[in-house]
N, CA, C and O atoms as a printed pandas DataFrame, in Angstrom:
     atom_number atom_name residue_name chain_id  residue_number  x_coord  y_coord  z_coord
0              1         N          MET        A               1 -106.038 -163.641 -243.288
1              2        CA          MET        A               1 -105.389 -164.913 -243.428
2              3         C          MET        A               1 -106.450 -165.979 -243.693
3              4         O          MET        A               1 -107.443 -166.060 -242.970
4              5         N          LEU        A               2 -106.246 -166.780 -244.705
5              6        CA          LEU        A               2 -107.187 -167.826 -245.040
6              7         C          LEU        A               2 -106.922 -169.077 -244.214
7              8         O          LEU        A               2 -105.777 -169.476 -243.998
8              9         N          LYS        A               3 -107.995 -169.672 -243.768
9             10        CA          LYS        A               3 -107.886 -170.891 -242.986
10            11         C          LYS        A               3 -108.116 -172.076 -243.917
11            12         O          LYS        A               3 -109.153 -172.162 -244.575
12            13         N          ILE        A               4 -107.153 -172.984 -243.973
13            14        CA          ILE        A               4 -107.234 -174.104 -244.907
14            15         C          ILE        A               4 -108.150 -175.206 -244.391
15            16         O          ILE        A               4 -108.917 -175.786 -245.161
16            17         N          THR        A               5 -108.077 -175.498 -243.095
17            18        CA          THR        A               5 -108.909 -176.564 -242.542
18            19         C          THR        A               5 -110.131 -175.968 -241.869
19            20         O          THR        A               5 -110.029 -174.952 -241.180
20            21         N          PRO        A               6 -111.279 -176.586 -242.060
21            22        CA          PRO        A               6 -112.490 -176.062 -241.418
22            23         C          PRO        A               6 -112.507 -176.387 -239.930
23            24         O          PRO        A               6 -111.819 -177.299 -239.474
24            25         N          ASP        A               7 -113.292 -175.640 -239.189
25            26        CA          ASP        A               7 -113.475 -175.932 -237.775
26            27         C          ASP        A               7 -114.216 -177.254 -237.645
27            28         O          ASP        A               7 -115.121 -177.546 -238.427
28            29         N          PRO        A               8 -113.826 -178.059 -236.644
29            30        CA          PRO        A               8 -114.569 -179.314 -236.458
30            31         C          PRO        A               8 -115.981 -179.004 -235.980
31            32         O          PRO        A               8 -116.210 -177.980 -235.337
32            33         N          PRO        A               9 -116.923 -179.881 -236.288
33            34        CA          PRO        A               9 -118.290 -179.624 -235.821
34            35         C          PRO        A               9 -118.353 -179.696 -234.303
35            36         O          PRO        A               9 -117.610 -180.449 -233.674
36            37         N          ASP        A              10 -119.245 -178.907 -233.724
37            38        CA          ASP        A              10 -119.403 -178.933 -232.273
38            39         C          ASP        A              10 -119.943 -180.290 -231.851
39            40         O          ASP        A              10 -120.846 -180.840 -232.482
40            41         N          LYS        A              11 -119.378 -180.817 -230.778
41            42        CA          LYS        A              11 -119.840 -182.083 -230.239
42            43         C          LYS        A              11 -120.542 -181.828 -228.919
43            44         O          LYS        A              11 -120.236 -180.874 -228.204
44            45         N          SER        A              12 -121.475 -182.690 -228.615
45            46        CA          SER        A              12 -122.130 -182.586 -227.318
46            47         C          SER        A              12 -121.164 -183.060 -226.238
47            48         O          SER        A              12 -120.163 -183.715 -226.530
48            49         N          LEU        A              13 -121.468 -182.730 -225.011
49            50        CA          LEU        A              13 -120.649 -183.173 -223.886
50            51         C          LEU        A              13 -120.585 -184.694 -223.852
51            52         O          LEU        A              13 -119.521 -185.270 -223.622
52            53         N          GLU        A              14 -121.706 -185.335 -224.076
53            54        CA          GLU        A              14 -121.747 -186.793 -224.049
54            55         C          GLU        A              14 -120.854 -187.391 -225.139
55            56         O          GLU        A              14 -120.128 -188.353 -224.888
56            57         N          GLU        A              15 -120.906 -186.831 -226.336
57            58        CA          GLU        A              15 -120.054 -187.320 -227.424
58            59         C          GLU        A              15 -118.576 -187.116 -227.103
59            60         O          GLU        A              15 -117.749 -187.985 -227.378
60            61         N          SER        A              16 -118.254 -185.979 -226.528
61            62        CA          SER        A              16 -116.864 -185.694 -226.172
62            63         C          SER        A              16 -116.358 -186.650 -225.096
63            64         O          SER        A              16 -115.235 -187.147 -225.181
64            65         N          LEU        A              17 -117.178 -186.906 -224.094
65            66        CA          LEU        A              17 -116.786 -187.837 -223.041
66            67         C          LEU        A              17 -116.648 -189.254 -223.580
67            68         O          LEU        A              17 -115.726 -189.974 -223.197
68            69         N          ALA        A              18 -117.548 -189.658 -224.460
69            70        CA          ALA        A              18 -117.469 -190.988 -225.061
70            71         C          ALA        A              18 -116.200 -191.122 -225.900
71            72         O          ALA        A              18 -115.547 -192.165 -225.893
72            73         N          HIS        A              19 -115.863 -190.066 -226.614
73            74        CA          HIS        A              19 -114.638 -190.077 -227.419
74            75         C          HIS        A              19 -113.406 -190.179 -226.513
75            76         O          HIS        A              19 -112.483 -190.943 -226.797
76            77         N          ALA        A              20 -113.397 -189.412 -225.430
77            78        CA          ALA        A              20 -112.282 -189.465 -224.477
78            79         C          ALA        A              20 -112.172 -190.859 -223.859
79            80         O          ALA        A              20 -111.065 -191.355 -223.653
80            81         N          SER        A              21 -113.293 -191.486 -223.564
81            82        CA          SER        A              21 -113.291 -192.834 -223.013
82            83         C          SER        A              21 -112.657 -193.822 -223.995
83            84         O          SER        A              21 -111.874 -194.685 -223.597
84            85         N          GLY        A              22 -112.995 -193.690 -225.263
85            86        CA          GLY        A              22 -112.405 -194.545 -226.288
86            87         C          GLY        A              22 -110.904 -194.329 -226.426
87            88         O          GLY        A              22 -110.144 -195.284 -226.586
88            89         N          LEU        A              23 -110.483 -193.079 -226.363
89            90        CA          LEU        A              23 -109.049 -192.781 -226.426
90            91         C          LEU        A              23 -108.309 -193.392 -225.236
91            92         O          LEU        A              23 -107.214 -193.933 -225.389
92            93         N          LEU        A              24 -108.909 -193.303 -224.061
93            94        CA          LEU        A              24 -108.283 -193.884 -222.875
94            95         C          LEU        A              24 -108.226 -195.406 -222.963
95            96         O          LEU        A              24 -107.272 -196.023 -222.488
96            97         N          ARG        A              25 -109.238 -196.004 -223.566
97            98        CA          ARG        A              25 -109.227 -197.457 -223.755
98            99         C          ARG        A              25 -108.043 -197.870 -224.632
99           100         O          ARG        A              25 -107.364 -198.858 -224.353
100          101         N          SER        A              26 -107.810 -197.102 -225.686
101          102        CA          SER        A              26 -106.668 -197.375 -226.570
102          103         C          SER        A              26 -105.346 -197.130 -225.860
103          104         O          SER        A              26 -104.404 -197.908 -226.012
104          105         N          ALA        A              27 -105.270 -196.056 -225.086
105          106        CA          ALA        A              27 -104.045 -195.763 -224.332
106          107         C          ALA        A              27 -103.764 -196.871 -223.318
107          108         O          ALA        A              27 -102.612 -197.248 -223.105
108          109         N          HIS        A              28 -104.817 -197.388 -222.699
109          110        CA          HIS        A              28 -104.673 -198.478 -221.733
110          111         C          HIS        A              28 -104.070 -199.710 -222.407
111          112         O          HIS        A              28 -103.140 -200.318 -221.877
112          113         N          ALA        A              29 -104.596 -200.071 -223.564
113          114        CA          ALA        A              29 -104.082 -201.240 -224.286
114          115         C          ALA        A              29 -102.616 -201.044 -224.665
115          116         O          ALA        A              29 -101.808 -201.963 -224.530
116          117         N          SER        A              30 -102.276 -199.855 -225.134
117          118        CA          SER        A              30 -100.883 -199.570 -225.517
118          119         C          SER        A              30  -99.945 -199.626 -224.317
119          120         O          SER        A              30  -98.850 -200.183 -224.400
120          121         N          ALA        A              31 -100.381 -199.045 -223.205
121          122        CA          ALA        A              31  -99.545 -199.022 -222.007
122          123         C          ALA        A              31  -99.356 -200.431 -221.442
123          124         O          ALA        A              31  -98.260 -200.778 -221.002
124          125         N          CYS        A              32 -100.406 -201.238 -221.452
125          126        CA          CYS        A              32 -100.290 -202.620 -220.965
126          127         C          CYS        A              32  -99.323 -203.414 -221.826
127          128         O          CYS        A              32  -98.463 -204.131 -221.314
128          129         N          GLU        A              33  -99.468 -203.282 -223.121
129          130        CA          GLU        A              33  -98.584 -204.007 -224.039
130          131         C          GLU        A              33  -97.134 -203.581 -223.829
131          132         O          GLU        A              33  -96.235 -204.422 -223.831
132          133         N          SER        A              34  -96.904 -202.296 -223.650
133          134        CA          SER        A              34  -95.547 -201.799 -223.413
134          135         C          SER        A              34  -94.990 -202.321 -222.092
135          136         O          SER        A              34  -93.830 -202.725 -222.015
136          137         N          ALA        A              35  -95.815 -202.309 -221.065
137          138        CA          ALA        A              35  -95.372 -202.736 -219.742
138          139         C          ALA        A              35  -94.995 -204.211 -219.730
139          140         O          ALA        A              35  -94.049 -204.609 -219.050
140          141         N          GLU        A              36  -95.722 -205.008 -220.469
141          142        CA          GLU        A              36  -95.452 -206.446 -220.498
142          143         C          GLU        A              36  -94.049 -206.762 -221.002
143          144         O          GLU        A              36  -93.480 -207.791 -220.640
144          145         N          ASN        A              37  -93.492 -205.896 -221.826
145          146        CA          ASN        A              37  -92.184 -206.139 -222.429
146          147         C          ASN        A              37  -91.033 -205.517 -221.641
147          148         O          ASN        A              37  -89.893 -205.513 -222.106
148          149         N          LEU        A              38  -91.324 -204.993 -220.458
149          150        CA          LEU        A              38  -90.294 -204.339 -219.649
150          151         C          LEU        A              38  -90.033 -205.136 -218.376
151          152         O          LEU        A              38  -90.789 -206.042 -218.022
152          153         N          ILE        A              39  -88.947 -204.778 -217.697
153          154        CA          ILE        A              39  -88.640 -205.398 -216.408
154          155         C          ILE        A              39  -88.222 -204.314 -215.417
155          156         O          ILE        A              39  -87.827 -203.211 -215.795
156          157         N          GLY        A              40  -88.323 -204.663 -214.155
157          158        CA          GLY        A              40  -87.846 -203.775 -213.094
158          159         C          GLY        A              40  -88.615 -202.472 -212.968
159          160         O          GLY        A              40  -89.837 -202.426 -213.114
160          161         N          VAL        A              41  -87.864 -201.415 -212.693
161          162        CA          VAL        A              41  -88.458 -200.101 -212.452
162          163         C          VAL        A              41  -89.203 -199.586 -213.684
163          164         O          VAL        A              41  -90.244 -198.942 -213.552
164          165         N          LYS        A              42  -88.683 -199.860 -214.868
165          166        CA          LYS        A              42  -89.364 -199.407 -216.081
166          167         C          LYS        A              42  -90.735 -200.057 -216.211
167          168         O          LYS        A              42  -91.694 -199.411 -216.633
168          169         N          ARG        A              43  -90.827 -201.320 -215.854
169          170        CA          ARG        A              43  -92.123 -202.014 -215.871
170          171         C          ARG        A              43  -93.076 -201.384 -214.853
171          172         O          ARG        A              43  -94.245 -201.140 -215.149
172          173         N          ASP        A              44  -92.557 -201.125 -213.653
173          174        CA          ASP        A              44  -93.376 -200.492 -212.612
174          175         C          ASP        A              44  -93.904 -199.137 -213.076
175          176         O          ASP        A              44  -95.073 -198.813 -212.863
176          177         N          LEU        A              45  -93.048 -198.358 -213.703
177          178        CA          LEU        A              45  -93.472 -197.043 -214.198
178          179         C          LEU        A              45  -94.540 -197.174 -215.280
179          180         O          LEU        A              45  -95.513 -196.420 -215.300
180          181         N          ALA        A              46  -94.349 -198.131 -216.171
181          182        CA          ALA        A              46  -95.342 -198.329 -217.235
182          183         C          ALA        A              46  -96.687 -198.739 -216.642
183          184         O          ALA        A              46  -97.729 -198.260 -217.090
184          185         N          PHE        A              47  -96.679 -199.617 -215.642
185          186        CA          PHE        A              47  -97.938 -200.017 -215.024
186          187         C          PHE        A              47  -98.545 -198.895 -214.190
187          188         O          PHE        A              47  -99.757 -198.876 -213.978
188          189         N          SER        A              48  -97.720 -197.954 -213.712
189          190        CA          SER        A              48  -98.297 -196.799 -213.025
190          191         C          SER        A              48  -99.066 -195.931 -214.020
191          192         O          SER        A              48 -100.064 -195.310 -213.657
192          193         N          VAL        A              49  -98.613 -195.885 -215.259
193          194        CA          VAL        A              49  -99.342 -195.168 -216.307
194          195         C          VAL        A              49 -100.672 -195.876 -216.576
195          196         O          VAL        A              49 -101.697 -195.221 -216.763
196          197         N          VAL        A              50 -100.655 -197.200 -216.595
197          198        CA          VAL        A              50 -101.893 -197.971 -216.768
198          199         C          VAL        A              50 -102.879 -197.602 -215.659
199          200         O          VAL        A              50 -104.062 -197.383 -215.919
200          201         N          TYR        A              51 -102.388 -197.536 -214.433
201          202        CA          TYR        A              51 -103.244 -197.180 -213.301
202          203         C          TYR        A              51 -103.844 -195.778 -213.469
203          204         O          TYR        A              51 -105.037 -195.578 -213.241
204          205         N          LEU        A              52 -103.020 -194.821 -213.865
205          206        CA          LEU        A              52 -103.519 -193.449 -214.066
206          207         C          LEU        A              52 -104.565 -193.400 -215.175
207          208         O          LEU        A              52 -105.561 -192.685 -215.061
208          209         N          ILE        A              53 -104.344 -194.147 -216.233
209          210        CA          ILE        A              53 -105.322 -194.213 -217.322
210          211         C          ILE        A              53 -106.628 -194.801 -216.803
211          212         O          ILE        A              53 -107.707 -194.294 -217.111
212          213         N          ASP        A              54 -106.529 -195.880 -216.008
213          214        CA          ASP        A              54 -107.730 -196.490 -215.431
214          215         C          ASP        A              54 -108.506 -195.501 -214.570
215          216         O          ASP        A              54 -109.736 -195.463 -214.612
216          217         N          MET        A              55 -107.787 -194.707 -213.794
217          218        CA          MET        A              55 -108.451 -193.723 -212.937
218          219         C          MET        A              55 -109.147 -192.647 -213.773
219          220         O          MET        A              55 -110.277 -192.262 -213.476
220          221         N          ALA        A              56 -108.476 -192.168 -214.809
221          222        CA          ALA        A              56 -109.075 -191.156 -215.680
222          223         C          ALA        A              56 -110.302 -191.724 -216.394
223          224         O          ALA        A              56 -111.315 -191.039 -216.533
224          225         N          LYS        A              57 -110.208 -192.969 -216.842
225          226        CA          LYS        A              57 -111.344 -193.595 -217.522
226          227         C          LYS        A              57 -112.529 -193.748 -216.575
227          228         O          LYS        A              57 -113.678 -193.585 -216.985
228          229         N          ALA        A              58 -112.253 -194.062 -215.310
229          230        CA          ALA        A              58 -113.328 -194.180 -214.320
230          231         C          ALA        A              58 -114.059 -192.848 -214.141
231          232         O          ALA        A              58 -115.285 -192.820 -214.029
232          233         N          VAL        A              59 -113.312 -191.755 -214.114
233          234        CA          VAL        A              59 -113.928 -190.424 -213.982
234          235         C          VAL        A              59 -114.815 -190.133 -215.195
235          236         O          VAL        A              59 -115.942 -189.659 -215.048
236          237         N          ILE        A              60 -114.304 -190.418 -216.381
237          238        CA          ILE        A              60 -115.073 -190.191 -217.614
238          239         C          ILE        A              60 -116.330 -191.046 -217.616
239          240         O          ILE        A              60 -117.418 -190.556 -217.919
240          241         N          ASP        A              61 -116.184 -192.330 -217.277
241          242        CA          ASP        A              61 -117.336 -193.237 -217.294
242          243         C          ASP        A              61 -118.395 -192.831 -216.273
243          244         O          ASP        A              61 -119.592 -192.929 -216.546
244          245         N          ARG        A              62 -117.960 -192.375 -215.095
245          246        CA          ARG        A              62 -118.931 -191.876 -214.107
246          247         C          ARG        A              62 -119.667 -190.651 -214.634
247          248         O          ARG        A              62 -120.869 -190.500 -214.415
248          249         N          SER        A              63 -118.950 -189.783 -215.326
249          250        CA          SER        A              63 -119.578 -188.599 -215.906
250          251         C          SER        A              63 -120.599 -189.003 -216.952
251          252         O          SER        A              63 -121.689 -188.434 -217.010
252          253         N          LEU        A              64 -120.259 -189.978 -217.777
253          254        CA          LEU        A              64 -121.213 -190.476 -218.781
254          255         C          LEU        A              64 -122.446 -191.075 -218.117
255          256         O          LEU        A              64 -123.566 -190.876 -218.589
256          257         N          ASP        A              65 -122.247 -191.809 -217.022
257          258        CA          ASP        A              65 -123.378 -192.386 -216.293
258          259         C          ASP        A              65 -124.303 -191.292 -215.766
259          260         O          ASP        A              65 -125.523 -191.451 -215.788
260          261         N          GLN        A              66 -123.733 -190.185 -215.293
261          262        CA          GLN        A              66 -124.541 -189.080 -214.782
262          263         C          GLN        A              66 -125.358 -188.439 -215.899
263          264         O          GLN        A              66 -126.502 -188.036 -215.686
264          265         N          ILE        A              67 -124.780 -188.347 -217.070
265          266        CA          ILE        A              67 -125.508 -187.776 -218.212
266          267         C          ILE        A              67 -126.667 -188.681 -218.587
267          268         O          ILE        A              67 -127.761 -188.199 -218.878
268          269         N          ASP        A              68 -126.437 -189.994 -218.582
269          270        CA          ASP        A              68 -127.490 -190.951 -218.915
270          271         C          ASP        A              68 -128.642 -190.900 -217.927
271          272         O          ASP        A              68 -129.800 -191.073 -218.307
272          273         N          ILE        A              69 -128.325 -190.660 -216.650
273          274        CA          ILE        A              69 -129.364 -190.605 -215.608
274          275         C          ILE        A              69 -130.277 -189.408 -215.854
275          276         O          ILE        A              69 -131.488 -189.503 -215.653
276          277         N          ARG        A              70 -129.713 -188.294 -216.283
277          278        CA          ARG        A              70 -130.509 -187.086 -216.498
278          279         C          ARG        A              70 -131.408 -187.305 -217.673
279          280         O          ARG        A              70 -132.174 -186.413 -218.039
């Protein structure tokens, strides 16, 4: 079977974490914007997603800091 798309180039751990951090930053902006336009329980749920994104971004950023220290 022929593969039409090539394999993506291998990324370093640092590049992958930086990319994930950028994706989370975008997800955070989208979730905040969505939450602002809601009311009640739906707003609360949307802001809980913002919180989860913030927590995930903190883990990624701490990991990046550890790589920089080494």
